[in-house]
N, C-alpha and C positions, 0 to 999 in steps of 0.2 A: 655534547651528545647527547640526544634522546634514546632511553635504553627502551625499548618495548618487548613485552613478554612474547613469546613465540605463540603462544595462544590467540594472541591477537588477530590472527591471520583468521581464526574461525568468525569473529567479527566481521571483519574483511570481507570474507565469504557470505556471510549472511546480507550483508549491504550491498554486494556484488548481485545476490541472486534478487534482492527487492526493485532492486534498479532494472532487471531481467524482466520480471514478474510484470513493472509497470509498461515495458516497453511492449509486453506480448498482449496487453490489455491495449495497446495503442493498435497494436495489428488488428485487434477485433473489431476495433472502431472503422478500421479501413473495410473490413470485409463486411461490417454493417452496412457502411456507406453505399458499396458497391450494391449488395443484396436488396435494398431498399431503393437505391434511385436519389440518394441525398448527395447534392454536391454540397462543398463549403461554399460559402460560409455559415449554412444553415446548421445550426448546433440541435437539432431537433424540436424548433419553434418557430421555423421558419415556412416559407410558401413551400419548399418541398415535401416539408413533414406534413404540412396541413393535408396534404394529398393521400398519407397513409389512413388504415383503417386504424381503430383504438387498438387493435390487438399488435398490429404493426408499429404504431407511434411507442407503445409500451415497452414493446421487445428492443426497439431502436433507441430509445431512452435509456433504457436499463444498462445497456451495452455502454452507450456514451457515460453514462453515471459511474458506472464500473472504473474507467478510467480516469475520469477527472476527481473522483474521490482519491484515487491513489496520488494522484498527481499534488493533489491539495495537502497531501500529509507526510510526503516523500521526503520534503527538507526535514522534518519534524522526526523521523524514525531515522532516515538516515545518520543525521548527526548526532542523533541519542546511542544509537547501537555503535556506533563509533568512539565518541567519548566515554559512553560507560564501559566500552570495551578495554581503554586504556586503563581504566583502575580495577575492573574486575573482568579480566580476560576469560575466565571459564563460565561464567555465569550470565554475562552480557549475550553472547552468540545462542545460547538455550532461551535467552527469552527473544530475540532477534528469528530464530527460526519458528516459535510459537508464532510470531507476528505473521510470519510468511503462512502458514498453516492457516492461521486465522484469513489472513487475505484470499487465499485461496476457496475457503468455504463463504466468504463474503460474496466473491464473484460468481461461484456457481450458483450459491443459492438466489443471488439477486436475478442471474440468465435465467434460471428454471422458475421460479415464482414472483418475481418482481419485486418492489421495494420490502415487503414482510420476510422476504427469503434471505435477507442478507443480515437477520437478527445473532444468530450463532458465531457467524464471522464477526460482527460488527463489536461483539463482546469481548472475545477474544483478542481481536486488534487493539482496541481500547486499553484492555486490562494490560497488554506487553509493554505499549507505548508509554503510558503512565509509569508503569514499574522500572523502564529502561529511564525515562525522565527523571526518577525520584533516585536510582543507583547514580547517574550523572552526577545528580545535585551534590549528592551523599559524597562521591568521591572527590568532587572538586571542592568541597566542605573540608572534608580530611584533609586533603592537602594542604588547603590554605592556613588551615589551624598547628599543622606541625610545624 
């Protein structure tokens, strides 16, 4: 039987919040589609989006990119916060929560200022993601070498 430290629940909580955060971003895409009257399958570059003003097009595509960027990174961050959490049950959730904060900064900056507004959040996202990858590799290495 596998023994998991009780603090691992914090890593599981961080992973669950990340999943929720991604779903909330998806819901914002739905709201943007309704607001700008962009039906599927238009992803922001089709016939419906071509009818938007430049400002509307930027707003719509920023919301879409926030969600898709999260979808692109979600498997990486979820697996690493959980794997790292097995080895470092106190450290990993702290870094996971920093990722969540970074993701919120990324989203709010992107929505309010366009692509340039995502920088602060993107830095925090990438620092926390690579930290969790490194700690996952380190924990695996330590286990294999023991």
